MARZA-509522 format. One line per 3 residues: number of its first residue (from 1); their letters; for each residue x, y, z of C-alpha. Coordinates in steps of 0.5 Angstrom, whole numbers, plus 500, padded with zeros to 3 digits. Layout:
residues N
NUM = a = X Y Z  ...
end
This chain:
residues 342
1 = mfr = 365 555 540  363 562 543  361 567 539
4 = til = 360 574 540  360 581 536  365 587 537
7 = taa = 362 593 535  364 601 535  361 607 538
10 = lal = 361 612 532  355 615 532  352 622 529
13 = sva = 354 628 534  353 635 531  354 641 535
16 = pal = 349 646 537  348 651 531  352 657 533
19 = and = 352 661 527  352 661 519  360 661 519
22 = sia = 360 655 524  361 647 521  359 642 526
25 = elg = 363 636 528  361 629 528  362 625 534
28 = tgg = 367 619 533  368 613 538  372 607 539
31 = lil = 371 599 539  366 596 544  364 589 546
34 = srs = 357 586 546  356 584 553  360 578 554
37 = dav = 363 574 559  369 571 555  373 577 553
40 = ame = 375 583 557  378 589 555  385 590 559
43 = sed = 387 596 557  385 602 552  390 608 550
46 = lfi = 387 613 547  390 619 543  386 625 540
49 = sqe = 389 631 536  386 635 531  390 631 526
52 = kvt = 388 624 528  385 619 533  389 613 535
55 = vdy = 386 607 540  390 602 542  387 596 546
58 = vfr = 389 590 549  383 585 549  383 578 553
61 = nnt = 379 572 552  379 569 559  376 562 557
64 = dkd = 379 556 555  375 556 548  377 561 542
67 = vsa = 372 566 541  370 567 534  367 574 533
70 = iva = 365 579 528  368 586 529  365 592 526
73 = fpm = 366 600 526  360 604 524  362 610 521
76 = pdi = 358 616 523  351 617 519  351 623 515
79 = egd = 346 627 512  346 629 504  344 636 506
82 = pne = 348 642 502  346 647 507  348 643 513
85 = mpa = 355 639 511  359 637 517  366 637 517
88 = ipe = 369 631 513  376 629 513  376 625 506
91 = aqs = 370 629 503  371 625 496  372 618 499
94 = dnf = 367 612 502  372 612 507  371 619 509
97 = lgf = 375 618 516  381 615 513  379 609 518
100 = evt = 385 604 519  385 598 523  391 592 525
103 = idg = 390 586 529  396 584 533  400 588 528
106 = vda = 397 586 521  392 590 517  385 587 518
109 = klq = 381 585 511  376 590 512  369 590 508
112 = leq = 364 596 508  357 596 508  353 602 506
115 = kaf = 346 603 506  342 610 504  335 612 507
118 = alg = 330 617 505  325 619 510  327 612 514
121 = idi = 326 608 508  332 604 505  333 607 498
124 = sad = 340 604 496  337 600 490  334 606 487
127 = lka = 341 609 487  344 603 485  339 603 479
130 = qnv = 341 609 477  349 609 478  348 614 483
133 = ply = 354 613 489  351 612 496  356 617 499
136 = pfg = 352 624 498  358 629 498  363 627 493
139 = daa = 363 630 486  361 623 483  354 623 486
142 = kaa = 353 630 484  355 628 477  350 622 477
145 = lak = 344 626 479  345 631 473  344 625 469
148 = lpk = 338 623 472  332 622 467  327 628 468
151 = eva = 321 623 471  326 619 476  329 626 478
154 = edw = 321 628 479  320 622 483  326 622 487
157 = enr = 324 630 489  317 628 491  320 622 496
160 = gii = 325 626 499  331 623 496  334 629 493
163 = ied = 332 637 493  334 643 488  340 647 490
166 = tad = 341 654 487  348 657 488  353 661 484
169 = dgs = 358 656 481  362 662 479  358 663 472
172 = gmk = 352 665 475  346 662 479  344 655 477
175 = tvy = 340 650 480  342 643 481  339 637 484
178 = apf = 343 635 491  343 629 495  338 629 501
181 = wql = 339 622 503  342 619 510  348 615 509
184 = rst = 349 609 514  356 606 513  360 600 517
187 = yww = 366 597 516  367 590 519  372 584 519
190 = rst = 372 577 522  377 576 528  378 570 533
193 = fpa = 380 571 540  384 565 542  383 562 549
196 = nka = 387 565 555  391 570 550  391 577 549
199 = vhv = 389 580 542  392 587 541  387 591 536
202 = shr = 389 598 534  385 603 530  386 610 527
205 = ykp = 382 615 523  382 623 522  377 626 527
208 = svg = 371 631 524  373 637 527  368 642 528
211 = rts = 370 650 527  367 657 528  371 663 526
214 = svs = 370 667 532  369 665 540  361 664 540
217 = ffy = 361 665 548  365 671 549  363 678 546
220 = dgq = 362 685 548  367 684 554  363 679 557
223 = fqg = 362 671 557  355 670 554  352 667 548
226 = qya = 354 659 548  357 660 555  353 656 559
229 = tyk = 353 650 555  360 651 554  362 651 561
232 = try = 358 645 562  360 641 556  368 643 556
235 = cmd = 369 644 563  372 651 562  376 653 568
238 = dgf = 378 660 571  385 659 568  382 658 561
241 = ena = 377 664 562  382 669 564  386 667 558
244 = vrk = 380 669 554  379 675 558  386 677 557
247 = aak = 386 676 549  380 680 549  383 686 553
250 = dnp = 390 685 548  386 686 542  384 694 541
253 = dgy = 377 691 538  375 688 545  374 681 542
256 = pqf = 379 675 543  382 674 536  381 666 536
259 = fes = 377 661 532  374 655 535  375 648 534
262 = ria = 371 642 537  372 635 537  367 630 540
265 = yil = 369 623 542  364 618 544  366 614 550
268 = ttg = 360 612 554  358 606 549  365 603 551
271 = gnw = 363 599 557  360 593 555  365 588 555
274 = asg = 366 582 561  367 586 568  364 592 564
277 = nig = 371 596 566  377 598 562  383 595 566
280 = dfk = 388 600 565  385 607 561  390 612 558
283 = lti = 387 619 555  392 623 551  390 630 548
286 = dkg = 394 634 544  392 641 543  397 643 537
289 = spk = 401 649 538  404 650 545  400 657 545
292 = nlv = 393 654 543  388 654 549  384 648 550
295 = sfc = 379 645 555  376 639 556  373 635 562
298 = gdn = 377 630 566  379 627 573  387 628 575
301 = vrk = 389 631 568  396 632 568  400 636 563
304 = vgp = 406 632 560  409 636 555  408 643 551
307 = ttf = 402 641 548  400 634 551  395 633 557
310 = emt = 394 626 560  389 622 564  390 615 567
313 = akd = 385 611 571  385 603 573  378 599 573
316 = fyp = 375 605 569  368 605 567  366 611 562
319 = ehd = 361 615 564  362 621 560  363 622 553
322 = idi = 369 627 551  368 634 548  374 638 547
325 = lll = 375 645 545  381 649 542  382 656 541
328 = eqa = 387 658 536  389 665 534  385 667 527
331 = ddt = 392 670 524  397 664 525  393 658 529
334 = sgg = 396 660 535  393 663 542  395 664 549
337 = dng = 396 659 554  391 657 559  389 652 565
340 = ngg = 386 646 563  389 646 556  395 650 559
end
């Protein structure tokens, strides 16, 4: 019996600091296969929007023996820093991306493994001994930290596990202990790839969408600020830039009335199966409103609907990650039309 391991590429990817009103996105990814000559990825159908990410795979075991596998989906590492909280869709849940998976249409029996680290040291046992949840951003963790014995709190502060956080809770300034540890979470399940058969694996989750309350690359009538970085990262074309200029011209203040939304999808770690390529690859990006602006890098991208764009490829090898920039009007989440996001 062959044994292999499937994992998911879901690593932390935080956008550069833009402004105090900017929330960073977490890069998310899809299933990958540890190097194996037994199981190939016949196809991947990837759909990305602000509301959901869905990925439908067809894996095929090309041998005459079953392959027993552990499938894993590492969630993005998150840092419990009250000053740098990223965009988290399900802020009160261990399953903070709302991750779900099916195998041949049947819900997989998921198990969750979590560990907490401070200064690179596993402090999971310390937290559990004091009944503190490992997930740092939920209300439960804050409530548990408020009950810590004084000597424990002082020890944890010295060890970089927690920090003091002073803020106004509506009744005046108060100082409380806040999580400062890193959480590492992995969903995993057992699966079998039958000999000479295809297996359909589908998973979905809510993406971490970074946001900035203004356009960070255009002001004072010209492209500047984050422009050079954005031009490379999101492949902003002439149509997109002209739409931004028009929006600024139409506004009496001379600024485009947009806010930014950003989605990062880690695709480059997805080329580690038999043959190294995806037989049939399809990417669909939905920009939401037909009036929104969207820009992203891709080859032979086609507009296939009022809000959707599609890229397909044969024997596709993922060389680049997918970074998506959306501009939406600040008043009604709509924007002008454009080129690559048209």
